[in-house]
N, C-alpha and C positions, 0 to 999 in steps of 0.2 A: 662547254664540256668540262673545262678545268676552272678552278676558282683560286683566288689569291691565297698564297701560302700553302697550297696543296703540294704534297710531295709525290712526284712521279718518278720512280726509280731513283736515280741520283740527281734529279732535277727538282728544284723548288720554284713553283710558279710565283712570279713577282707582280705581273700585271697583264692585261689584255692589250695587245697592239692593234688588232683589228679583226674584222670578220668579213669574208667575201662569199661569193657564190659557191666556192669549192671547199672552203674550210676556214678555220679560225687560227690566228697566229698569236702566240703568247710570248712575253718576255720571261725568261727563266734563268735560274742560276745553277750552273753545274757545281754542286757543293763540294765535289772531290778536288777540283782544281780552282775553285773560286773564280769562275769565268761566266759572263753573261752570254746567253745564246737565245736564239729565236726558235720556238717550237711551233710547227704547223700541224694542225690536227684536221685531216680531211673530214668533211661532213659524212661522206659515205664510208661507213665502217663495216658494212655487210658483205663487201667484196672479198674475194680470196686474196691471200697475202701476196701471191705472185703478181696479181694485177695492181695492187697498191704499191708494190715496189718499183713499178715502171718509172714513176716520176723521179724518185731519189736516184735510181740507177742512171737515168738519163742525165740528171743534173750533176751527178758525181763525176761525169766525164768532162765537165766544164771547169777549167782552172784558169781564171782570168781576173786581174785586179779590179775590173769594172763589172763583175758579175757576182752576186751574192752566192757564196759557196755553201754546199751541203756538207755537213759533218758526218751524220749517220742517220739511220732510220731504225726505230725500235718499236716493240710492241710490249706494253706493260698493262696488266689487268685487262686484257682484251681490247685495249685502245692502241691503235696504230698511230704513230706520229713521226714527223721528220724533223731532225735537229739541224738548224742552219746557223750560219754566221749572223750575229746581231750587229746591225749598223746603227750606231748612236748618232741620231740626227733627225731629219724629217724627210717626208716625201716631196717631190717636185710639185705635186698637186697642192700640198699644204703651203709650200713656199709661194706659189703663184697666187694664192688667195689674197696675199698682202703685197706682192711684188710683181706686178705685171703692167706693162711688158718688161721683160728682162733687159738689163744693160747689155749692149752688144758684145763687149769683150767677155763678160761672164757667160753669156749665152753660147758664144762660139766655143769657149773652153768646155762647157758642159756637153754641147752637141757632139764634139769630137770624141769625148769619153764614152758617151752613149753609143755612138756609131761604131766605135772600136769594139764594144761588147757585142753589138749586133753582128759585125763582120766575123768576129771570132766564133760565135755560135753558128753562123751560117757556114763557116769553114768546117764545122763538125756535122753539117747537114741537119742542123736543128733550127726550126722555125719557132719564133716566140708566140705569135698570134695575138698578143694583147699588150702591145707597146703603147703606153699612155703615161701621163705624169704621175698617176698614183703608183705605178710600178717602177718608178725611178727614185732611188734613195740618195739623199745628199748627206754625206757624213760630216761631222764637225771638223774633220781634217781637210775638207775641200774635195775629197774623192767622191765621184759619182758612181753608183752601182745599179745595174739593171737587176730587178727582182721579180718575184712571182712568175717563175717559169713553169708553173703547174699546168699552164695551157699549151706548153710546148709540144712539138711533134717531131719525131725523127723522120727525115724525108728520104732516106736512101731507098731506092726502088719504088718510090712513090712520086708521081708527077705533081701532086698537090695534096693538101690536107683537106679531106672531104667535109669535115664538120664546120659549123658556123660559129664556133666558140670565139668570143672576143667582145670588145666594147664598141657598139655601133658607130659613134661619132668618129672613131679612129680606123674603122674597117674599110679596106679597099673594095671597089665594086665587085671584083672577082671573089673576094672573101664572103660577101653577102650571098654569092651563088654557090658557096660550099667548095670553092676551088682556090683556096689560099696557097700561095707560093712564097718562096723566100722574098720575092719582090713586094709581097703584101706587107711584110714588116717594114720595108723601105717607105711605102705609102704611109703607114701608121706613124713612122718617125717624121715624115714630112708634115703631117698634121700636127704633131707635137711641136715641131719647130715653129710652125705658123702660129700656133696658140701662144707659145712663149714670147714671140716678138710682136704680136698684134693684140694680145689680150682676149682673143675670141677664137672660136672654132670656125673653120671654113664653111662647114655645113652642119645644120642641126635640125632635128625634128623629133618629137617624142615618139612618133611611130616609126619603128625600124624599117618597115617596108617603104614608107615615103622617103625616109632618109636615104635608103639605098638608091631610090630613083633620082633623088636630088644629086647625090654624089656621082651617079652615072651620067646625068644629063646637064648639070649646071656647071658654071665656071665661077670659082670663088674670086673675090677681089684680090689683086696682087698685094703681097705683104707690104711693099713699100708705099702703096697708096693709103694704107691704114696707119703706118708708122714711118714718118719721114726719116727716122734714124736708120732705117733698113735701106741698104743700097739696092739699086735695081739688079745688080749681079747676084746678090744673096737672094733676092726675091725670085729670080729665075731658077736658082738652085732648089729652093723650096718648092716652087711650082713643078719642076721636073720630078722631084722626089715623090710628089703626090699626084702625078698625072694619072688620069683615069685609064689610059691605055698602057698595057704592060710594055709594049714596044717603044713607047716614048718616055718611059720611066728609067731611072738609073738601073742598069742591069745587075749591079752588085753593090753591096754596102761599101766595098773597097773603092769603087768608082766615086761614090758619094763622099767618102773621106778625102779622096784626092781633090775633088772640087772644092770642098770646104777649106782644106789646108792651103790650097793655092790662093783662094780668095783672102784668107786671113793673112797670109804672108804679103800679098799685094797691098792690102789695106794698111797693114802696119808700116810697110815701106813708104807708102804715100803719106801717112801721118807723120813719120819721122822727117821726111823731106820738107813737109809744110812747116813743122816745128823749127827746122833749121833755118828756113827763110824768115820766120817771124821773130825768133829769139837769137840774141848774140851767142856766139860759140863760147861755152863755159871753159873755165880754166881746166888744165889736165887733171888737177887734183879733184876738182868738182866733178869732172866726168867719171873718175874712178869711184868716187863716193856714190854718185847717182847710179852707176852700174851695179855697185855692190848692193845698194838698197833695193834696186829693181830685182836682182837675182834672188834676194831673200824675202821678197814680198809674196803675199797670198791674199785671198779674199775671205772675209768673214762669212760663214755659212748663214748667218742670221740677217745681216744688213747689206751684204755684198760689197762693202767698202774694203779698200786694200789695208792689209795688216802685215806686220812682220811674221815670217814663218815660225819663228821661235816664241812668238807672243803667247802668253797663257790666257789672256782675255782680250777682247776687242776694245780698243781705245774709244771707239765711236758709240757702241751700244752696250758695252760692259758684259757681253755674254761670254761664257767660258768657251775656249777654243779647244779644250782637251777632252 
């Protein structure tokens, strides 16, 4: 709908970020304040303004560091569009094409950030309905952000979302039946974790109807059977998150965060104890140096290797970190 260098109000279109089933997203520059933003243009432009404003109004209520924020909504030359925060980086889907399975430490850090975003949205009675790697953005600063909440639904006074909007490989059995609940997002997130750590989806079929039946009746191989780096405890957490029965699934995203956090703390403690048994105790000054280095370290968004937080470029792959 827009083309490069086109001027829309105070925004200059710089590039196309992507196109989906509901709209196209462009990288643009707010020329008044010299700031890059993302502009989403819904495909359906023939609906009344009040209906088109439902999405930005819903998303404007969300203020969380792990959720892409909405700046404003405007209509210029009869074209309605939503102006959003621009995340400089890549999607988790793009990252997984070259980096799967994910290293466990990095995966756990990202999982917790994503789950925090889900829990926050659920706390506002908002269901995402399309949690998948393509809708998770990885910024160059190492922050993870949940994006594309255009499929979201406000759940107050509604037992479930009746439409079947979503991506079939990540949809819960009840979602296929048009009865998505907040727990359906937990199922989708479980599938995302499974894919990140095993390099494959638990279930897949090109036919959505057959896929729904497979997800309802089949049992996916446990994650630790496909990736020996995954502990049986983490495998159980993933399996519970994407359990076909609502009653056997985590009842809330907060419960899932608690389980992941406890496991991470336990595994880190076990790793430190093992390192203490294997290596001699370092001198106090060396301990302080190691602690200082650890506290200022981060991971490169491109190659996932540790780097100093203040580094301008990654020393391993030379990619810019700013």
